[in-house]
N, C-alpha and C positions, 0 to 999 in steps of 0.2 A: 664618763661621758653622760649621765641624768643630770648630773649637775650642770654644766654647759649647756646644755638643754635648756634648762631654767633658765641660765642667763641670757641664752640667745633670746627667748622670749620675753623675758621680761616677768617673769615668773619668781616664785618663792621654793624656793628649794627647801629649805629648814621646815618650811612648815610643811612641804609633802613630806619629808621623812617621817615629821613628825604623826601625821595622819596614816601614813602608809610604812611605816618601818624602817622599807631598806628597798634598794634602788633594781632589787629586782621586783617586788612586786610595783614599784612605780612602773614598771617598765609594763609588767602585764596589763596595767591600765590604762597606759598611754595607748597600748593595741584594743582595748576595750573603747576607749576615744574616738577610735579611727573609724570603728562601727556607729558610734552615735549617728542619732538621723537628727538630732534637734538643728543642726545649723541649716540642712537642707531644707527642712521644715520651714525653719523662720526664711529662706532666703523667696522660696516658692510663695509663702505667703505676701510676703512681701512686693513680690513679681503680681500677685491677682489680688493685692488691697484687701485681705482679708485679714483687718485688726485682729479679732479675735484668735484667729489659729497661730498668725503672729507674734500675739503675747503668749500666748502656751509654751510656743516654739523658744523663744528668747527666755523665759522665765526658766524652763530645762536647761536652755544653754547656762545661763547664769548660772543655774545650780552644781552643773558640773563641773565646767571650769573653777568656781568658786572650792568644789572636794578638791581638785586637782592638782590647786593653788597657781593656776595662769593668771597670776594678777593682771595684764595688759589688756588679755580678752572680756576677764570675768568682769573689769572695769567699765569696756564700751559695750560687753553684755546687761549690765546693771542701767547703763540710762535708755537702749534704748527698751529694756522691759519697761522701767519707769515711766518712759514714754506713753508705750502704750498702754501702762495702766492709767494713766491720765487720758485717753483716748487722742493723744497728738500725734497722730500720724505722720503727720507730713514732719514733724520734728523726728519722728523715729526713722523717717527716709532719708532725713540731712547724717544721722548718726551710722544708720544702715554701711556705708562704703566705710567707715574706720572697722565694724563688727569685721566686714570681710577680710579686711587689710588684720589686722589682729589674729583672724581666723587662718589664714593661709600660712603666716608666719607657723604659728602654731604648728598645721597640717605638715608642712614644708622639712621642719626642722627634727617632727618624729619620723619621719620617713627617713630620713637622716641615720637613725640612732636602729631603726627598724628591719 
């Protein structure tokens, strides 16, 4: 079930197992991800054009996704983080729909197994 989840989100199951040791522990952390506010903070900051807050939220989201081995989401989270770091807010706005798309996939797939 967890391995299929990682396949469905274009994540890295073997990396997740190496980091978190077993499926039960991964599932526990998936629950924590549902409660993480970094994506909603990013979304709000992007809507209000608050580049500093958007950077902090994107950077946090990127780190969480890398730790969870959510490969596809971490790639776009890293891309938006780097654009915000470089003060390229317009480019970050172009990337944000991809972040939303990948985030929605992860949330949908987590909800299927929780």
